[in-house]
C-alpha positions in Angstrom: -111.1 25.7 161.3 -114.5 26.6 161.3 -116.3 28.7 159.4 -119.1 30.7 160.8 -122.5 31.7 159.7 -121.0 35.5 159.6 -118.2 34.8 157.8 -119.6 33.8 154.5 -121.2 36.7 153.4 -117.0 38.4 154.6 -115.7 35.7 152.1 -118.0 36.3 149.2 -117.3 40.3 149.9 -113.5 39.5 149.9 -113.8 37.5 147.3 -116.1 40.1 144.7 -113.8 42.7 145.6 -110.4 40.8 144.7 -112.5 39.6 141.3 -112.8 44.2 140.8 -109.2 44.7 141.5 -108.3 42.1 139.2 -110.6 43.3 136.6 -108.4 47.1 136.6 -106.0 48.4 135.4 -103.7 51.3 134.7 -103.8 53.1 131.8 -101.0 55.2 130.5 -99.9 57.4 127.2 -99.9 60.3 125.5 -102.1 62.5 123.4 -101.0 64.6 120.9 -102.5 66.3 117.3 -101.2 64.8 113.7 -98.1 66.9 113.8 -96.8 65.0 116.6 -96.9 67.8 119.2 -98.5 67.6 122.4 -102.3 68.3 123.5 -102.1 69.5 127.1 -106.2 69.5 128.6 -107.5 67.2 126.7 -110.4 65.1 128.4 -109.6 61.1 129.0 -112.8 59.5 130.6 -114.0 55.8 130.9 -117.3 55.3 129.0 -120.1 54.4 131.2 -117.7 55.2 134.0 -117.0 58.4 137.0 -112.8 58.4 136.1 -111.7 61.2 134.7 -108.3 63.0 134.1 -106.9 65.6 131.7 -103.3 65.3 129.9 -100.5 67.7 131.6 -98.4 69.9 129.7 -96.7 67.3 128.0 -100.0 65.4 126.6 -99.9 62.5 129.0 -102.3 61.0 131.2 -102.5 58.2 133.8 -106.3 56.7 134.7 -107.5 53.4 136.3 -110.0 51.9 134.0 -111.6 48.4 133.4 -109.0 46.2 131.3 -112.2 45.6 128.8 -113.3 48.9 129.1 -113.6 51.7 126.6 -111.7 55.3 127.0 -112.9 58.3 125.4 -110.4 61.3 124.5 -111.9 64.4 123.9 -110.5 68.5 123.3 -112.2 71.7 121.7 -111.5 71.8 118.4 -110.7 68.3 118.0 -112.8 65.0 117.0 -113.5 62.8 119.6 -112.1 59.5 119.6 -113.3 56.1 121.4 -110.6 53.3 121.8 -111.2 50.0 123.2 -108.6 49.4 126.2 -108.1 45.7 125.5 -106.2 44.8 128.4 -103.2 47.1 127.3 -101.8 49.5 129.9 -100.0 51.6 127.0 -102.2 53.7 125.3 -101.3 56.9 122.6 -103.2 58.6 120.1 -103.3 61.7 117.6 -106.4 63.6 117.3 -107.1 64.7 114.0 -108.4 68.6 113.9 -112.5 69.3 113.4 -112.7 71.9 110.7 -116.5 71.8 110.7 -116.6 72.2 114.8 -114.3 74.9 114.7 -116.0 77.1 111.7 -119.5 76.2 112.9 -120.6 79.1 114.9 -119.8 82.6 113.5 -120.0 86.0 115.3 -123.1 87.9 113.2 -123.3 91.1 115.5 -124.6 91.3 119.4 -124.9 86.9 118.6 -123.9 84.2 116.8 -125.2 81.4 114.5 -124.3 78.5 112.5 -122.5 78.8 109.8 -125.0 76.5 107.7 -127.5 78.5 108.8 -126.1 82.2 107.5 -127.9 83.6 105.3 -125.7 86.7 104.8 -122.0 87.3 103.1 -119.4 86.6 106.3 -116.0 85.4 106.0 -114.5 84.0 109.2 -110.6 83.8 109.7 -109.3 81.9 112.7 -105.9 81.3 114.9 -105.2 78.2 112.7 -105.3 80.4 109.9 -102.4 83.1 111.1 -100.9 81.3 113.8 -97.3 81.1 111.2 -97.8 84.8 110.1 -95.7 87.3 111.3 -97.0 91.3 111.1 -97.0 93.8 114.3 -101.2 94.4 113.7 -104.2 92.8 113.3 -105.7 94.1 110.6 -102.4 93.4 107.9 -103.5 89.8 108.9 -106.2 90.3 107.4 -104.6 90.4 103.5 -105.4 87.3 101.4 -107.6 85.7 104.3 -110.9 86.6 103.1 -112.9 87.1 100.4 -113.8 90.5 99.2 -111.3 92.3 101.4 -108.5 94.4 100.0 -105.7 95.1 102.9 -102.8 97.5 100.8 -100.2 99.3 102.8 -100.0 102.8 103.2 -96.2 102.8 104.1 -93.7 100.9 104.8 -92.9 102.7 107.6 -93.0 100.1 110.8 -96.5 100.5 113.0 -98.3 102.3 110.0 -102.0 101.7 109.2 -103.2 99.8 105.9 -106.4 100.4 104.2 -109.0 97.5 104.3 -111.8 98.1 101.8 -114.5 95.2 102.4 -117.3 96.9 100.3 -115.1 98.4 97.7 -115.2 102.8 97.3 -118.4 104.1 99.1 -116.9 107.5 99.8 -114.7 110.1 97.4 -114.0 112.2 100.3 -114.6 110.5 103.5 -113.1 107.4 105.2 -113.6 103.7 103.6 -112.4 101.7 106.5 -114.3 99.3 108.5 -116.3 99.2 111.9 -113.8 97.4 114.3 -115.5 95.6 117.3 -113.0 94.2 119.7 -114.3 91.8 122.7 -118.2 93.9 122.5 -116.2 97.5 122.0 -116.5 99.5 118.8 -113.1 101.2 117.8 -113.4 103.1 114.5 -111.0 101.9 111.3 -110.3 105.7 110.3 -107.0 106.2 111.4 -108.0 110.1 110.9 -111.0 109.9 113.2 -110.4 112.3 116.0 -113.3 109.7 117.9 -110.7 107.5 117.6 -106.9 108.6 117.2 -107.5 112.0 119.4 -105.8 113.7 116.2 -107.1 116.5 114.1 -109.2 115.7 111.1 -106.4 117.6 109.0 -104.3 114.4 108.5 -103.6 112.3 111.6 -99.9 113.6 111.0 -100.9 117.0 112.9 -100.2 118.3 109.4 -101.5 122.0 110.5 -98.7 123.1 112.1 -96.6 121.1 108.6 -93.2 120.8 110.1 -93.0 118.3 106.8 -91.9 115.7 109.2 -94.9 113.7 108.4 -95.8 111.1 110.7 -97.4 108.1 109.2 -101.0 107.4 110.3 -101.3 105.0 112.5 -103.4 101.5 112.8 -106.5 102.1 115.2 -106.2 98.6 116.5 -102.4 98.4 116.7 -102.7 98.4 120.5 -103.8 94.5 120.2 -101.5 91.6 119.7 -102.1 89.3 117.3 -100.9 86.3 119.3 -103.8 87.3 120.9 -106.8 86.6 118.3 -109.2 83.8 118.7 -111.1 84.8 115.5 -111.9 87.9 113.0 -115.3 87.5 110.9 -116.0 90.0 108.4 -119.6 91.2 108.3 -119.7 91.9 104.0 -123.3 92.7 102.7 -125.8 94.9 103.8 -127.8 92.0 105.5 -125.0 91.4 107.9 -123.8 95.2 108.5 -127.3 97.1 109.2 -127.4 95.8 112.6 -124.3 98.3 112.9 -126.5 101.2 111.7 -124.3 104.1 110.5 -121.1 103.1 111.7 -121.4 99.6 109.5 -121.4 100.9 106.3 -118.0 100.1 104.9 -118.4 96.6 106.7 -117.7 95.3 110.3 -114.5 93.2 112.1 -116.0 91.1 114.8 -112.8 90.5 116.4 -112.8 87.9 119.2 -110.0 87.2 121.3 -108.8 84.2 123.4 -110.7 82.5 126.0 -109.3 79.8 128.8 -110.8 76.5 128.8 -111.2 74.4 131.6 -108.8 72.0 132.1 -104.9 72.3 133.4 -103.3 75.6 133.2 -101.4 75.7 129.7 -98.2 77.9 129.4 -96.7 79.0 125.9 -93.8 81.4 125.2 -93.1 82.1 122.1 -90.2 83.5 120.6 -89.4 84.9 116.3 -86.4 86.7 114.5 -87.6 87.6 111.4 -85.7 89.7 108.7 -87.2 92.1 106.2 -85.2 93.9 103.1 -86.2 96.1 100.1 -87.0 93.9 97.5 -86.5 96.2 94.3 -84.5 99.4 93.8 -85.2 102.3 90.8 -82.6 102.1 88.1 -80.6 105.0 88.1 -77.4 106.7 86.8 -74.2 106.2 87.9 -71.4 108.7 88.7 -70.0 107.6 85.1 -73.5 107.8 83.4 -74.0 111.4 85.7 -70.7 112.8 83.8 -71.9 112.0 80.8 -75.1 113.0 81.4 -74.1 116.4 82.5 -71.2 116.9 80.1 -74.1 116.4 77.0 -76.3 118.8 78.6 -73.3 121.3 78.9 -72.7 120.5 75.1 -76.5 120.7 73.9 -77.5 123.8 76.1 -73.6 125.7 76.3 -72.3 124.8 73.6 -68.9 126.3 73.7 -68.3 126.7 77.5 -65.8 124.1 79.2 -67.3 121.7 81.1 -67.2 121.0 84.8 -63.8 119.9 85.5 -64.7 116.8 87.8 -66.8 115.3 85.0 -64.0 116.4 82.5 -63.3 112.6 82.0 -66.0 109.9 83.3 -64.2 106.5 82.4 -61.7 107.6 85.0 -64.3 108.3 88.1 -65.4 105.3 90.1 -69.5 104.5 90.7 -70.2 107.2 92.9 -72.8 107.5 95.7 -75.9 104.8 95.5 -78.5 106.7 97.6 -80.9 104.0 97.9 -78.3 101.7 99.0 -77.5 103.8 101.7 -80.5 104.3 103.2 -81.9 101.1 102.9 -81.2 98.1 105.1 -81.7 94.5 106.1 -84.3 95.2 108.6 -84.5 92.7 111.8 -88.0 91.8 113.7 -88.2 89.8 117.0 -91.0 89.0 119.5 -91.4 87.4 122.6 -94.7 86.2 123.4 -96.3 84.9 126.7 -99.4 83.5 127.8 -101.3 81.3 130.4 -104.3 79.9 130.1 -106.9 76.9 131.8 -109.8 76.8 133.5 -111.4 75.3 137.0 -114.9 74.6 137.6 -116.9 77.8 136.6 -114.0 80.0 135.8 -112.1 80.6 133.0 -109.0 82.1 132.5 -106.2 83.6 130.1 -103.6 85.8 130.2 -101.1 87.3 127.7 -98.1 89.7 127.2 -96.0 90.8 123.8 -92.9 92.6 123.3 -92.1 93.0 119.5 -89.1 95.0 118.0 -89.3 96.0 114.5 -86.9 98.1 112.7 -87.7 99.4 109.3 -85.6 99.0 106.5 -85.0 102.5 105.9 -82.7 103.9 108.1 -83.5 105.2 111.1 -86.7 103.8 111.7 -88.4 101.4 113.9 -91.3 100.5 115.5 -92.1 99.2 119.4 -94.4 97.6 121.2 -95.7 96.3 124.8 -99.3 94.3 124.8 -101.1 92.8 127.8 -104.1 91.2 128.2 -106.4 89.1 130.8 -109.4 87.9 129.3 -111.6 86.0 132.8 -115.3 84.8 132.7 -116.9 83.1 135.9 -120.6 80.8 136.5 -121.0 82.5 140.5 -124.5 81.0 139.8 -126.5 78.4 137.5 -127.8 81.6 136.1 -125.1 84.1 136.5 -122.4 84.4 134.5 -119.9 87.5 134.5 -116.6 88.4 133.0 -114.1 90.6 131.7 -111.2 91.5 129.1 -108.7 94.0 129.6 -105.7 94.9 127.0 -103.5 97.6 127.8 -100.4 98.3 125.0 -97.6 100.8 124.5 -96.1 101.8 121.2 -92.8 103.5 120.1 -92.5 104.5 116.8 -89.3 106.5 115.3 -90.2 107.4 112.1 -88.4 108.8 109.2 -89.0 112.3 107.0 -92.2 111.2 104.9 -92.9 114.3 103.6 -93.6 114.8 99.6 -90.6 117.2 99.2 -88.1 115.8 102.0 -88.4 112.8 102.5 -85.8 110.2 102.7 -86.3 108.4 99.9 -87.6 111.0 97.3 -84.6 112.4 98.2 -82.5 109.4 97.9 -83.6 109.8 94.2 -83.2 113.3 93.7 -79.3 113.2 95.1 -76.4 113.3 92.7 -74.5 110.4 93.1 -71.5 113.1 93.1 -71.9 113.9 96.7 -70.4 111.6 99.3 -72.4 110.4 102.3 -69.9 112.0 104.8 -67.2 114.4 105.0 -63.1 113.2 105.5 -63.7 114.6 109.0 -67.1 112.5 109.6 -69.3 115.0 109.4 -72.1 114.6 107.1 -71.1 116.2 103.6 -73.6 117.9 101.2 -74.0 119.8 98.2 -71.0 122.1 97.5 -71.2 126.0 96.8 -72.5 126.9 93.8 -73.7 123.5 92.5 -76.6 124.6 91.8 -78.3 121.6 94.1 -79.4 123.4 97.1 -82.8 121.8 97.1 -80.5 118.3 97.4 -80.8 117.5 101.3 -78.3 115.0 102.5 -81.4 111.8 103.4 -78.5 110.1 105.6 -78.0 113.0 107.6 -82.1 113.8 107.8 -82.5 110.6 108.8 -79.9 110.1 111.3 -79.7 113.7 113.0 -83.5 114.1 113.1 -86.3 113.4 115.7 -89.5 112.3 114.8 -91.3 110.0 117.6 -94.7 109.1 118.5 -95.6 107.3 121.6 -99.2 105.6 122.3 -100.6 104.3 125.5 -104.0 102.6 124.8 -106.4 101.1 127.3 -109.6 98.6 126.3 -111.9 97.2 128.3 -115.4 95.2 128.0 -117.3 93.8 131.6 -120.1 91.8 130.8 -122.9 90.2 133.0 -125.4 87.3 131.6 -128.5 86.5 133.8 -130.5 83.7 132.8 -134.5 84.7 133.3 -136.2 81.7 131.9 -135.7 78.7 129.7 -134.3 80.2 126.5 -134.7 84.1 127.6 -131.1 85.3 128.4 -130.3 89.3 129.6 -126.8 90.3 129.0 -125.5 93.5 130.3 -121.8 95.1 128.8 -119.9 98.2 129.7 -116.6 99.1 127.9 -114.6 101.6 127.0 -111.5 102.4 125.0 -108.4 105.4 126.2 -105.4 106.4 123.9 -102.9 108.8 124.9 -100.0 110.0 122.3 -97.2 112.4 122.4 -94.7 113.0 119.4 -92.0 114.4 119.5 -90.4 116.6 116.2 -86.8 118.1 116.7 -84.9 119.4 113.4 -81.3 120.7 115.1 -79.2 123.3 113.9 -76.9 121.6 111.1 -75.2 122.9 108.4 -74.6 120.3 105.5 -72.9 121.5 102.2 -75.3 123.9 100.9 -78.4 122.7 102.5 -78.8 122.4 106.5 -81.3 124.3 108.8 -80.0 127.4 110.5 -82.7 126.9 113.5 -83.4 124.6 115.4 -86.7 123.9 116.2 -88.9 121.6 118.4 -92.8 120.7 117.8 -94.4 118.8 121.2 -97.9 117.4 120.4 -99.9 115.7 123.2 -103.4 113.6 122.3 -105.9 111.6 124.0 -109.7 110.2 123.3 -111.8 108.6 125.5 -114.7 106.3 124.5 -117.3 104.6 126.8 -119.6 102.1 125.5 -123.1 100.4 127.6 -125.1 97.8 126.0 -128.3 95.8 127.1 -129.1 92.8 125.1 -132.0 90.5 125.7 -132.3 87.2 123.8 -135.2 84.5 123.4 -134.6 81.2 121.8 -136.6 78.6 121.6 -137.8 75.2 119.4 -141.3 74.5 118.3 -141.0 71.2 116.7 -139.7 71.9 113.5 -139.7 76.0 113.9 -136.7 77.5 115.1 -137.2 80.9 116.3 -134.6 83.6 117.8 -135.5 86.9 118.8 -132.6 90.3 120.1 -133.9 93.2 121.0 -131.0 95.7 122.6 -130.0 98.8 123.5 -126.2 100.5 122.9 -125.3 103.7 124.1 -121.7 105.8 123.0 -120.1 108.9 124.1 -116.3 109.8 122.5 -114.5 112.5 123.7 -111.0 114.0 122.7 -108.6 116.9 122.9 -104.9 118.0 121.8 -102.5 120.5 122.0 -99.3 121.5 119.7 -96.8 124.1 121.0 -93.1 124.6 118.3 -90.2 126.2 119.9 -87.5 127.7 116.6 -84.2 128.9 117.5 -82.3 126.7 120.4 -78.5 127.1 120.7 -77.5 123.8 121.9 -78.5 120.7 120.1 -78.2 118.6 122.6 -81.3 119.7 125.1 -84.1 119.9 122.8 -87.0 120.7 125.2 -88.8 123.7 125.1 -88.2 124.9 129.2 -84.0 125.2 127.9 -84.9 127.3 124.9 -82.2 129.8 124.0 -82.7 133.8 123.7 -83.4 133.5 120.0 -86.5 131.0 120.8 -89.9 132.1 119.7 -92.7 130.1 120.3 -94.8 129.8 116.7 -98.5 129.5 117.8 -99.8 126.2 117.8 -103.3 125.2 118.1 -105.5 123.2 120.2 -108.6 120.9 119.8 -111.4 118.9 121.6 -114.6 117.6 121.3 -117.3 115.4 122.0 -120.0 113.2 120.4 -122.6 110.7 121.4 -124.2 107.7 119.3 -127.8 106.1 121.1 -129.4 103.3 119.6 -131.8 101.0 119.5 -132.2 97.8 117.1 -133.7 94.2 117.1 -133.6 90.9 115.0 -135.5 88.2 113.9 -134.3 84.6 112.8 -136.7 81.9 111.9 -136.1 78.9 110.5 -137.6 76.1 109.9 -136.9 72.0 109.5 -133.4 73.2 108.6 -134.3 74.0 105.6 -135.9 77.3 105.0 -134.8 80.8 106.8 -135.6 84.2 107.3 -133.7 86.9 109.0 -134.8 90.8 109.5 -133.2 93.4 111.5 -133.8 97.0 112.1 -131.4 99.8 113.7 -132.0 103.8 114.7 -129.0 105.3 115.6 -129.4 108.9 117.0 -126.3 111.0 116.4 -125.0 114.4 118.6 -123.7 115.3 114.7 -127.0 116.2 113.3 -129.3 119.2 114.5 -132.5 118.5 116.7 -135.1 116.9 114.4 -132.7 115.1 112.0 -130.5 113.2 114.6 -132.4 109.5 113.9 -131.7 107.4 111.1 -133.2 104.0 110.5 -131.0 100.9 108.8 -133.7 97.8 107.9 -132.6 94.7 106.6 -133.6 91.4 105.6 -132.4 88.0 103.7 -133.4 84.4 103.5 -132.3 81.1 102.2 -133.5 77.9 101.2 -131.4 74.8 102.0 -131.2 72.5 98.9 -129.2 70.1 100.5 -131.9 69.4 103.0 -134.2 68.3 100.8 -135.3 64.7 99.8 -134.2 64.7 96.5 -130.4 66.1 97.6 -130.4 62.8 99.8 -128.2 60.5 97.3 -125.9 63.8 96.1 -123.3 62.2 97.7 -121.0 65.0 96.0 -122.5 68.1 97.7 -123.0 68.6 101.3 -124.1 72.1 101.6 -125.9 73.9 99.2 -128.5 77.1 99.6 
């Protein structure tokens, strides 16, 4: 056959294409972490090429690449690896975590900064540091995780608050709890603050009506799901907290929740079950020892009188009732956590839901929590980014009696071992007539008969927009809020437990609610001029809080089965309750300057002014300046040969 002039270019083109096709190969594999768990969303790309894929939910990928080319594997929080293909069709590998990258950026208050450049005392707790902890509240997870932070459990009651002290005790009469900033929304750590809890100042157990049922104080951030936490940055010294003004006196805990990342959607389901129990019991006398004690007291104080017949022969008695063993139990806690996250071009999302059911180690106490969160951000224009962080939580607590006089634990130590828990007919027992122990109430009966329930509904959200005005100049607007609704129900039925009991049934019902609105305007400017690095921030913030509550008590119910105020019997009397309400505002302006020269010398200065409605005209403003500096010795030439030290300042 004859080759025409037009056939030659065509044949050359087909020959070239065949060479290209021969040179291409399909590479498949699995990407995992060092523990062998698959990593979804890892970006796999051809170095110098355009082919880019991401691993699926099982960490698997498939990509067309030159047989002699190189593949790059990158993922947030892990060290990027480049691997030569070498004609292989199967390549699987494990990525190592990059601790330096995870710790590089720290939230410093209205901004971020490289950890190596920080001139203040700031500790950070990351998600990986707390992912294996089984706690129902975020503040409990700080225990033992940050230097200089003391966390103390105030009660064993599930859902109760803990004391977090960052700068020691700064006030003998006021609160020593830090300020929490959750995704930009400030929340006071004081569990008795009206503006935080919606409860009265005299104890947030509504002790002004004091039925001795004693609601334990609850954590102001109990509505958060610990599984949603990305990081917690603790600002500890004055130079770090001054930017938060009067509210930062006890330190600041900045909580950042998780956000979605670009890549294939990632679904996660975590289920767990754990148990807890009282580790130690206080040594008390058993029935034989108690009988000998009673006989000895009778001989010492009433010589010649006959012994109590039931204690006449202690050696014939059994162990009696150990009330501590009766009130404590092995308590279980189950948790179900769901989340879905991912991102597309310009839009990232994170959605989660959680359920926790925790029994208390003391009978009659338990805690249930339901949470929902959605975090979304979108880059709608090259110069405009918007986003929202929304959280909802519902908690339901059954709380045991914990007053100092009739608390379950204290009563179990006062109760005598000669009294049984229940009578032969199944009713609760108590001190017999003429026993001389009328003050003793059967703690089991009290725990299982009384109702002491607290329901809280929390909602929080923050919406923001970021605008790039000029190179290095950005404006950010935020509007956020927090709302809480509480309802407590304390019912003490009409009962007769031996000498002890309650002749009149009573019901105390309380409601409370509070709202907080926060608006921020921030203007930031960053620039590098040669060896000079400059960061300037100016901002304005306005906060308003409102709260109100009501308490009513009814006494004299005929029927223990209908503990509702509208159906009280004729003998009912409604005791005067109390109502409260209030409002406070805080207006602030602030600014910050960070200057760094040649990555060696750094200085940071900030100023904040707060105007509070708590103070009279002419005395509303308070000012909080701060200055700090550092010298990074590790960047000096005389430290170049000191390999044992990588960063010192």
